[in-house]
C-alpha positions as CSV (number, residue, x, y, z in Angstrom):
1,X,89.5,129.2,44.6
2,X,92.4,131.4,43.4
3,X,96.0,130.3,44.0
4,X,97.0,133.5,45.8
5,X,95.3,133.7,49.2
6,X,95.2,136.5,51.7
7,X,96.1,135.2,55.2
8,X,95.2,137.1,58.3
9,X,95.5,136.4,62.0
10,X,93.5,137.2,65.1
11,X,95.5,138.4,68.1
12,X,95.4,135.0,69.9
13,X,97.2,133.0,67.2
14,X,99.6,135.5,65.7
15,X,102.7,133.3,66.3
16,X,101.2,130.2,64.7
17,X,99.7,132.3,61.8
18,X,103.1,133.9,61.1
19,X,104.6,130.4,60.8
20,X,101.8,129.2,58.5
21,X,102.2,132.3,56.2
22,X,106.0,131.8,56.2
23,X,105.6,128.1,55.3
24,X,103.2,129.1,52.5
25,X,105.7,131.6,51.2
26,X,103.8,134.8,51.9
27,X,103.3,137.3,54.6
28,X,100.4,137.9,57.0
29,X,97.9,140.6,55.9
30,X,97.7,143.7,58.1
31,X,94.8,143.9,60.6
32,X,94.2,146.8,62.9
33,X,92.5,146.0,66.2
34,X,90.9,149.1,67.8
35,X,89.3,149.3,71.2
36,X,86.6,151.6,72.5
37,X,87.1,153.0,76.1
38,X,84.8,150.2,77.5
39,X,86.9,147.5,75.9
40,X,84.7,146.8,72.9
41,X,86.9,145.7,69.9
42,X,86.8,146.6,66.3
43,X,89.1,144.8,63.8
44,X,89.7,146.2,60.4
45,X,91.6,145.0,57.3
46,X,94.3,147.4,56.2
47,X,94.2,146.3,52.6
48,X,91.6,145.4,50.1
49,X,90.1,141.8,50.2
50,X,87.5,142.3,47.4
51,X,87.3,139.2,45.3
52,X,90.0,137.4,47.3
53,X,90.1,134.1,49.1
54,X,90.6,135.1,52.7
55,X,92.0,132.8,55.4
56,X,91.5,134.1,59.0
57,X,93.5,132.2,61.6
58,X,92.4,132.2,65.2
59,X,92.1,129.5,67.9
60,X,89.1,130.1,70.1
61,X,90.4,129.3,73.5
62,X,89.4,131.5,76.5
63,X,88.8,134.4,77.0
64,X,85.6,134.6,74.9
65,X,87.0,137.7,73.2
66,X,89.1,135.4,71.0
67,X,85.9,133.9,69.5
68,X,84.3,137.4,69.2
69,X,87.4,138.8,67.4
70,X,87.2,135.9,64.9
71,X,83.5,136.5,64.3
72,X,84.1,140.3,63.8
73,X,86.9,139.6,61.3
74,X,84.8,137.2,59.3
75,X,82.0,139.8,59.2
76,X,84.4,142.5,58.2
77,X,85.7,140.3,55.3
78,X,82.2,139.5,54.2
79,X,81.2,143.2,54.1
80,X,84.4,144.0,52.2
81,X,83.3,141.6,49.4
82,X,85.8,138.7,50.0
83,X,85.1,135.9,47.6
84,X,85.6,133.0,50.0
85,X,86.2,133.3,53.8
86,X,87.9,130.3,55.4
87,X,88.0,130.3,59.2
88,X,91.1,128.5,60.2
89,X,90.5,127.5,63.8
90,X,93.4,125.3,65.0
91,X,91.7,124.8,68.3
92,X,87.9,124.8,68.2
93,X,86.8,126.1,71.5
94,X,83.5,124.8,73.2
95,X,84.0,121.5,71.4
96,X,83.5,119.6,74.6
97,X,80.0,120.8,74.7
98,X,78.9,118.7,71.7
99,X,75.8,117.0,73.2
100,X,73.3,117.3,76.0
101,X,74.9,115.1,78.6
102,X,72.4,116.2,81.2
103,X,69.1,118.2,81.2
104,X,69.0,122.0,80.7
105,X,72.5,122.5,79.2
106,X,73.5,124.2,76.0
107,X,75.3,122.5,73.0
108,X,78.1,125.0,72.8
109,X,79.8,123.4,69.8
110,X,76.7,123.8,67.7
111,X,76.1,127.4,68.9
112,X,79.6,128.4,67.8
113,X,79.0,126.7,64.4
114,X,75.9,128.8,64.0
115,X,77.7,132.0,65.0
116,X,80.5,131.3,62.4
117,X,77.9,130.6,59.7
118,X,76.0,133.8,60.6
119,X,79.2,135.9,60.5
120,X,79.8,134.8,57.0
121,X,82.4,131.9,57.0
122,X,82.1,129.7,53.9
123,X,84.5,127.0,55.1
124,X,86.1,125.8,58.3
125,X,89.6,124.4,58.8
126,X,90.4,122.9,62.2
127,X,92.4,120.1,63.8
128,X,91.5,117.2,66.1
129,X,88.0,118.1,67.1
130,X,86.9,116.7,70.5
131,X,84.2,114.7,68.6
132,X,84.1,114.0,64.9
133,X,80.4,114.6,64.7
134,X,80.9,118.3,65.2
135,X,81.6,118.5,61.5
136,X,77.9,117.8,61.0
137,X,77.0,121.0,62.8
138,X,78.1,122.9,59.7
139,X,76.2,123.2,56.4
140,X,79.4,123.9,54.5
141,X,82.8,122.1,54.1
142,X,84.9,121.4,57.1
143,X,88.6,120.4,56.7
144,X,89.4,118.3,59.7
145,X,93.1,117.8,60.1
146,X,94.8,115.3,62.4
147,X,97.9,115.8,64.6
148,X,98.7,112.1,64.1
149,X,100.6,113.1,61.0
150,X,102.9,115.2,63.3
151,X,103.0,112.9,66.3
152,X,103.4,109.5,64.7
153,X,106.7,110.3,62.9
154,X,108.1,111.8,66.2
155,X,107.1,108.6,68.1
156,X,108.8,106.5,65.4
157,X,112.0,108.5,65.7
158,X,112.2,107.7,69.5
159,X,112.9,104.1,68.5
160,X,111.2,102.8,71.7
161,X,111.0,99.1,72.3
162,X,108.1,97.3,74.1
163,X,105.7,100.1,73.0
164,X,102.1,100.2,74.2
165,X,99.6,102.9,73.3
166,X,97.2,103.9,76.1
167,X,93.8,105.7,75.8
168,X,93.4,108.0,78.8
169,X,89.6,107.3,78.7
170,X,87.0,105.2,76.9
171,X,86.3,108.1,74.5
172,X,89.9,108.1,73.3
173,X,89.9,104.4,72.4
174,X,89.3,104.9,68.7
175,X,92.3,107.3,68.5
176,X,94.5,105.0,70.5
177,X,93.6,102.0,68.4
178,X,94.6,103.9,65.2
179,X,98.0,104.7,66.7
180,X,98.5,101.1,67.9
181,X,97.7,99.7,64.5
182,X,100.0,102.2,62.7
183,X,102.9,101.6,65.2
184,X,102.2,97.9,65.2
185,X,102.1,97.7,69.0
186,X,99.8,96.7,71.9
187,X,97.0,98.9,73.3
188,X,95.7,99.5,76.8
189,X,92.8,101.6,78.2
190,X,92.4,103.8,81.3
191,X,89.0,103.7,82.9
192,X,88.1,106.7,85.0
193,X,85.0,107.9,86.8
194,X,84.1,111.5,87.5
195,X,81.4,112.9,89.7
196,X,82.0,116.5,88.4
197,X,84.0,117.9,85.5
198,X,87.8,118.0,85.9
199,X,87.7,115.9,89.1
200,X,88.6,112.2,88.9
201,X,86.8,109.9,91.4
202,X,88.7,106.7,90.5
203,X,90.9,105.3,87.8
204,X,92.2,101.9,86.7
205,X,94.0,100.5,83.7
206,X,92.7,97.7,81.4
207,X,95.7,95.9,79.8
208,X,99.3,95.0,80.6
209,X,101.7,97.9,81.1
210,X,104.4,96.2,83.0
211,X,107.8,96.5,81.3
212,X,106.3,98.8,78.6
213,X,107.1,102.2,77.2
214,X,103.8,103.9,77.4
215,X,102.4,106.4,74.8
216,X,99.2,108.1,75.9
217,X,97.3,110.0,73.2
218,X,94.5,112.5,73.5
219,X,93.0,115.5,71.7
220,X,93.6,118.0,74.5
221,X,95.0,118.4,78.0
222,X,93.2,120.8,80.3
223,X,93.9,120.6,84.1
224,X,96.5,117.8,83.6
225,X,95.0,115.7,86.4
226,X,94.1,112.7,84.3
227,X,97.4,112.4,82.6
228,X,99.4,113.0,85.8
229,X,97.4,110.4,87.7
230,X,97.5,108.0,84.8
231,X,101.3,108.3,84.4
232,X,101.9,107.7,88.1
233,X,99.6,104.7,88.0
234,X,101.4,103.2,85.0
235,X,104.8,103.6,86.7
236,X,103.5,102.0,89.8
237,X,102.4,99.0,87.7
238,X,105.9,98.6,86.3
239,X,106.0,100.7,83.1
240,X,109.4,101.7,81.9
241,X,108.4,105.2,80.8
242,X,105.3,107.2,80.1
243,X,104.9,109.9,77.4
244,X,101.8,111.8,76.5
245,X,100.8,113.3,73.2
246,X,98.0,115.9,73.3
247,X,97.1,118.1,70.4
248,X,95.7,121.1,72.2
249,X,97.6,122.4,75.3
250,X,94.7,124.1,77.2
251,X,96.7,123.6,80.5
252,X,94.5,125.5,82.9
253,X,94.7,126.0,86.7
254,X,97.8,124.3,88.1
255,X,98.4,122.1,85.0
256,X,102.0,123.1,84.4
257,X,103.0,122.2,87.9
258,X,101.1,118.9,87.8
259,X,102.9,117.9,84.6
260,X,106.3,118.9,85.9
261,X,105.8,117.0,89.1
262,X,104.3,113.9,87.5
263,X,105.9,110.6,86.3
264,X,105.7,111.7,82.7
265,X,108.9,111.6,80.8
266,X,107.6,114.3,78.5
267,X,104.3,115.8,77.3
268,X,104.3,116.5,73.5
269,X,101.8,119.1,72.2
270,X,101.2,121.2,69.1
271,X,101.2,125.0,68.9
272,X,97.4,125.4,68.3
273,X,97.4,127.2,71.7
274,X,100.5,129.2,72.8
275,X,102.0,128.0,76.1
276,X,101.8,130.3,79.1
277,X,104.8,128.9,80.8
278,X,108.1,127.2,79.9
279,X,108.2,123.7,81.5
280,X,111.1,121.3,80.8
281,X,108.8,118.3,80.3
282,X,106.6,119.9,77.7
283,X,107.8,119.8,74.0
284,X,106.0,121.7,71.3
285,X,105.7,120.4,67.7
286,X,104.5,123.0,65.2
287,X,101.4,122.3,63.1
288,X,102.1,125.3,60.8
289,X,103.4,123.2,57.8
290,X,100.3,120.9,58.0
291,X,98.0,123.9,57.8
292,X,100.1,125.6,55.1
293,X,100.0,122.4,53.0
294,X,96.3,122.1,53.5
295,X,95.7,125.7,52.4
296,X,97.8,125.0,49.3
297,X,95.9,121.8,48.5
298,X,92.6,123.6,49.0
299,X,93.5,126.4,46.7
300,X,94.6,124.0,44.0
301,X,91.7,121.6,44.3
302,X,93.9,118.8,45.5
303,X,93.2,116.0,47.9
304,X,93.5,116.9,51.6
305,X,93.1,113.5,53.1
306,X,96.1,112.1,51.1
307,X,98.5,114.0,53.4
308,X,97.3,112.2,56.5
309,X,99.0,109.1,57.8
310,X,95.8,107.7,59.4
């Protein structure tokens, strides 16, 4: 790759993309997004990308037009003879659909991977996939970044005593274990049962949380029901405080109100998805520098994993 990239942004991630470009020391390229009268979109690059390494930044959270816009931009770059097309997807939508968990359902994460490949992407850059195996859905390189390199230093600066890391569910135990080892503290686990998606039937905690400052870590927060209920449960069991660290702030439905009314001291997220509301308990840490450094390392054929804490 060349050392002078061209960085563009879709309309859903313009704020984060601007920070990434600024951190890299350049400006965003100009993209014009036109619409037909029926709402159909047509993005176009306003400068030449022939022979260039092109980075297109767009998180694919709902509505589905965000994904479609990214696909159209990739296709436009391919047809404009870009040398390399890197789809920078801070939040990879449909990642929760990574397997057939019941009969007659789609594997949405694989479908999106196929669409990106068909559009012309030659590389993917993303952060904290819902499941690591999604990287195997691609037949070209995937740079998988981790928010732990952002969250862990922040946690250390809090200087909390009697720290315990809690996984909000069994699927997050690997992530929580990595945090607990790095922070040299204890770990606990929330066990929850659901009958349908986004609705918790029951929840309990495995481990001692009494007298502890709790850190819950997860890849995303959607409705906020799990974290709010878990925080309340931890406090009822004698915890000193409860903080949650979630990479992707999906925050749908009444999530903002749930977080504000919960026992959480604070919810710390990244800016892979822009917040819709300002809530005092939610703190945003930017991932722009992490993506900027990764782009720089990629262009100079340097190690990407060496910048990760764990």
